[in-house]
C-alpha beads as a LAMMPS data file, in Angstrom:
LAMMPS data file: protein, C-alpha beads

177 atoms
176 bonds

1 atom types
1 bond types

-500.0 500.0 xlo xhi
-500.0 500.0 ylo yhi
-500.0 500.0 zlo zhi

Masses

1 110.0

Atoms # bond

1 1 1 4.139 448.299 29.160
2 1 1 1.255 446.984 27.079
3 1 1 -2.433 447.695 27.565
4 1 1 -5.072 445.660 25.732
5 1 1 -8.259 447.289 24.439
6 1 1 -11.009 445.687 22.413
7 1 1 -10.350 445.553 18.675
8 1 1 -12.968 447.623 16.822
9 1 1 -14.008 448.481 13.297
10 1 1 -11.864 451.629 13.449
11 1 1 -8.814 449.329 13.809
12 1 1 -9.517 447.285 10.654
13 1 1 -7.456 449.384 8.235
14 1 1 -4.329 449.207 10.362
15 1 1 -4.515 445.420 10.657
16 1 1 -5.129 445.111 6.908
17 1 1 -2.074 447.299 6.268
18 1 1 0.060 445.155 8.599
19 1 1 -1.039 441.829 7.095
20 1 1 0.237 442.687 3.634
21 1 1 1.340 439.280 2.363
22 1 1 -0.159 435.838 2.110
23 1 1 2.634 434.395 4.279
24 1 1 1.957 436.920 7.075
25 1 1 -1.753 436.158 6.878
26 1 1 -1.192 432.402 7.113
27 1 1 1.293 432.792 9.957
28 1 1 -1.183 435.056 11.784
29 1 1 -4.423 433.169 11.198
30 1 1 -3.752 429.865 9.473
31 1 1 -6.546 429.181 6.997
32 1 1 -9.174 431.323 8.755
33 1 1 -8.950 434.095 6.142
34 1 1 -8.077 434.333 2.452
35 1 1 -5.527 436.864 1.216
36 1 1 -5.936 439.759 1.025
37 1 1 -7.546 440.508 4.368
38 1 1 -10.711 442.597 3.844
39 1 1 -13.059 444.823 5.821
40 1 1 -15.844 442.274 5.234
41 1 1 -13.821 439.387 6.642
42 1 1 -12.905 441.452 9.712
43 1 1 -16.581 442.336 10.286
44 1 1 -17.276 438.593 10.328
45 1 1 -14.284 437.990 12.645
46 1 1 -15.531 440.544 15.164
47 1 1 -19.131 439.265 15.205
48 1 1 -20.377 438.121 18.636
49 1 1 -17.066 438.842 20.394
50 1 1 -15.789 441.110 23.154
51 1 1 -18.433 440.552 25.789
52 1 1 -16.337 439.487 28.778
53 1 1 -19.226 437.604 30.388
54 1 1 -20.804 435.928 27.356
55 1 1 -18.491 435.729 24.331
56 1 1 -16.447 432.730 23.328
57 1 1 -13.752 435.071 21.983
58 1 1 -12.145 438.324 23.042
59 1 1 -10.220 440.243 20.381
60 1 1 -7.789 442.996 21.313
61 1 1 -5.477 445.632 19.957
62 1 1 -2.264 446.115 21.930
63 1 1 -1.251 449.634 22.910
64 1 1 2.223 450.693 24.023
65 1 1 1.489 452.778 27.130
66 1 1 4.660 454.850 26.675
67 1 1 3.712 456.048 23.171
68 1 1 -0.054 455.338 23.131
69 1 1 0.566 453.741 19.723
70 1 1 -1.210 450.567 18.615
71 1 1 1.567 447.992 18.294
72 1 1 -0.204 444.676 17.904
73 1 1 -3.197 442.391 17.841
74 1 1 -4.115 439.343 19.946
75 1 1 -7.161 437.255 20.767
76 1 1 -8.311 434.824 23.421
77 1 1 -10.815 432.383 21.992
78 1 1 -12.321 428.951 22.523
79 1 1 -13.311 430.191 25.957
80 1 1 -15.024 427.397 27.860
81 1 1 -16.524 428.315 31.212
82 1 1 -17.292 424.652 31.908
83 1 1 -13.679 423.553 31.352
84 1 1 -12.202 426.897 32.496
85 1 1 -10.006 427.031 29.408
86 1 1 -9.161 429.341 26.548
87 1 1 -6.794 429.596 23.599
88 1 1 -4.551 432.481 22.585
89 1 1 -4.541 433.071 18.854
90 1 1 -3.816 435.581 16.119
91 1 1 -0.850 437.183 17.871
92 1 1 0.729 439.876 15.715
93 1 1 3.187 442.628 16.488
94 1 1 2.833 445.496 14.029
95 1 1 5.086 448.363 13.065
96 1 1 7.266 448.365 16.143
97 1 1 10.879 447.816 16.942
98 1 1 11.658 444.158 17.514
99 1 1 13.330 443.136 20.757
100 1 1 11.464 445.695 22.887
101 1 1 9.291 443.146 24.707
102 1 1 6.058 444.004 22.860
103 1 1 5.135 440.347 22.287
104 1 1 5.904 439.440 25.901
105 1 1 3.789 442.360 27.106
106 1 1 0.875 441.237 24.933
107 1 1 1.100 437.623 26.117
108 1 1 1.348 438.595 29.781
109 1 1 -1.626 440.949 29.422
110 1 1 -3.815 438.292 27.785
111 1 1 -2.763 435.700 30.378
112 1 1 -3.722 438.138 33.125
113 1 1 -7.178 438.611 31.592
114 1 1 -7.616 434.862 31.201
115 1 1 -6.440 433.821 34.631
116 1 1 -7.487 436.779 36.762
117 1 1 -10.638 438.148 35.118
118 1 1 -12.059 435.015 33.514
119 1 1 -10.732 432.647 36.219
120 1 1 -9.512 430.144 33.623
121 1 1 -7.523 427.094 34.651
122 1 1 -5.730 426.455 31.339
123 1 1 -4.691 428.681 28.439
124 1 1 -3.135 427.176 25.334
125 1 1 -1.811 428.307 21.971
126 1 1 -0.376 426.872 18.791
127 1 1 2.538 428.418 16.917
128 1 1 4.031 427.427 13.590
129 1 1 7.503 425.966 13.989
130 1 1 8.946 428.482 11.498
131 1 1 8.147 431.356 13.893
132 1 1 11.220 431.076 16.125
133 1 1 10.837 434.589 17.624
134 1 1 7.285 433.837 18.779
135 1 1 8.293 430.501 20.274
136 1 1 11.077 432.202 22.225
137 1 1 8.635 434.889 23.429
138 1 1 6.099 432.328 24.638
139 1 1 8.785 430.360 26.475
140 1 1 10.003 433.551 28.197
141 1 1 6.417 434.162 29.327
142 1 1 6.333 430.741 30.991
143 1 1 4.305 428.689 28.526
144 1 1 5.236 425.010 28.365
145 1 1 5.591 423.000 25.166
146 1 1 3.145 420.103 25.144
147 1 1 3.857 418.608 21.747
148 1 1 4.075 419.077 18.010
149 1 1 1.397 418.588 15.387
150 1 1 3.616 417.579 12.498
151 1 1 3.233 418.819 8.924
152 1 1 -0.218 420.377 9.286
153 1 1 0.062 423.132 6.680
154 1 1 1.505 423.005 3.163
155 1 1 2.823 426.378 1.989
156 1 1 5.276 427.169 -0.816
157 1 1 6.442 423.594 -1.287
158 1 1 7.089 423.065 2.416
159 1 1 5.157 421.689 5.383
160 1 1 4.776 423.718 8.569
161 1 1 4.229 422.036 11.925
162 1 1 2.448 423.508 14.949
163 1 1 4.030 423.581 18.379
164 1 1 1.354 423.319 21.076
165 1 1 2.030 425.244 24.282
166 1 1 0.052 426.023 27.429
167 1 1 0.035 427.455 30.919
168 1 1 -2.028 426.383 33.926
169 1 1 -3.349 428.712 36.614
170 1 1 -0.905 427.500 39.279
171 1 1 1.985 428.187 36.870
172 1 1 0.607 431.683 36.317
173 1 1 0.460 432.235 40.065
174 1 1 4.028 431.007 40.601
175 1 1 5.317 433.159 37.691
176 1 1 3.789 436.286 39.215
177 1 1 5.671 435.988 42.508

Bonds

1 1 1 2
2 1 2 3
3 1 3 4
4 1 4 5
5 1 5 6
6 1 6 7
7 1 7 8
8 1 8 9
9 1 9 10
10 1 10 11
11 1 11 12
12 1 12 13
13 1 13 14
14 1 14 15
15 1 15 16
16 1 16 17
17 1 17 18
18 1 18 19
19 1 19 20
20 1 20 21
21 1 21 22
22 1 22 23
23 1 23 24
24 1 24 25
25 1 25 26
26 1 26 27
27 1 27 28
28 1 28 29
29 1 29 30
30 1 30 31
31 1 31 32
32 1 32 33
33 1 33 34
34 1 34 35
35 1 35 36
36 1 36 37
37 1 37 38
38 1 38 39
39 1 39 40
40 1 40 41
41 1 41 42
42 1 42 43
43 1 43 44
44 1 44 45
45 1 45 46
46 1 46 47
47 1 47 48
48 1 48 49
49 1 49 50
50 1 50 51
51 1 51 52
52 1 52 53
53 1 53 54
54 1 54 55
55 1 55 56
56 1 56 57
57 1 57 58
58 1 58 59
59 1 59 60
60 1 60 61
61 1 61 62
62 1 62 63
63 1 63 64
64 1 64 65
65 1 65 66
66 1 66 67
67 1 67 68
68 1 68 69
69 1 69 70
70 1 70 71
71 1 71 72
72 1 72 73
73 1 73 74
74 1 74 75
75 1 75 76
76 1 76 77
77 1 77 78
78 1 78 79
79 1 79 80
80 1 80 81
81 1 81 82
82 1 82 83
83 1 83 84
84 1 84 85
85 1 85 86
86 1 86 87
87 1 87 88
88 1 88 89
89 1 89 90
90 1 90 91
91 1 91 92
92 1 92 93
93 1 93 94
94 1 94 95
95 1 95 96
96 1 96 97
97 1 97 98
98 1 98 99
99 1 99 100
100 1 100 101
101 1 101 102
102 1 102 103
103 1 103 104
104 1 104 105
105 1 105 106
106 1 106 107
107 1 107 108
108 1 108 109
109 1 109 110
110 1 110 111
111 1 111 112
112 1 112 113
113 1 113 114
114 1 114 115
115 1 115 116
116 1 116 117
117 1 117 118
118 1 118 119
119 1 119 120
120 1 120 121
121 1 121 122
122 1 122 123
123 1 123 124
124 1 124 125
125 1 125 126
126 1 126 127
127 1 127 128
128 1 128 129
129 1 129 130
130 1 130 131
131 1 131 132
132 1 132 133
133 1 133 134
134 1 134 135
135 1 135 136
136 1 136 137
137 1 137 138
138 1 138 139
139 1 139 140
140 1 140 141
141 1 141 142
142 1 142 143
143 1 143 144
144 1 144 145
145 1 145 146
146 1 146 147
147 1 147 148
148 1 148 149
149 1 149 150
150 1 150 151
151 1 151 152
152 1 152 153
153 1 153 154
154 1 154 155
155 1 155 156
156 1 156 157
157 1 157 158
158 1 158 159
159 1 159 160
160 1 160 161
161 1 161 162
162 1 162 163
163 1 163 164
164 1 164 165
165 1 165 166
166 1 166 167
167 1 167 168
168 1 168 169
169 1 169 170
170 1 170 171
171 1 171 172
172 1 172 173
173 1 173 174
174 1 174 175
175 1 175 176
176 1 176 177
């Protein structure tokens, strides 16, 4: 089981240690940060976030409830109260055993916050097409592929495309039954 808690300054070092290559950084955050990830850039990232009622972004660390160990990072941003929408981003599973459902637990927890606490109607995300494990995780969680933004990022002599996915509140409700 995964519990989400707000990401704080005391969590910066662990995230910096996890994101230890340019490719991981790009896969995690696109062009938002430059490699290497720094304390200063994370201070900027955390600015004006994590106020459930007023912020446009909520940034979390993911905790495995069985071990109480921090196992990942996830955010819900682009929160629009008017349009009742948000966007999952910067999903990262850290030093944990793959195939244990950590990613699924993180996605389900953030969807629950979005749909049940924030009363959103639509939650979307974009994932690079090279990240097959993440795509499979998102599909297992019930997100639907909407389309592909082709060749949006050039990295190491190759283009990466983004697969756009989403879930609507009625789909969330029917998945919970």
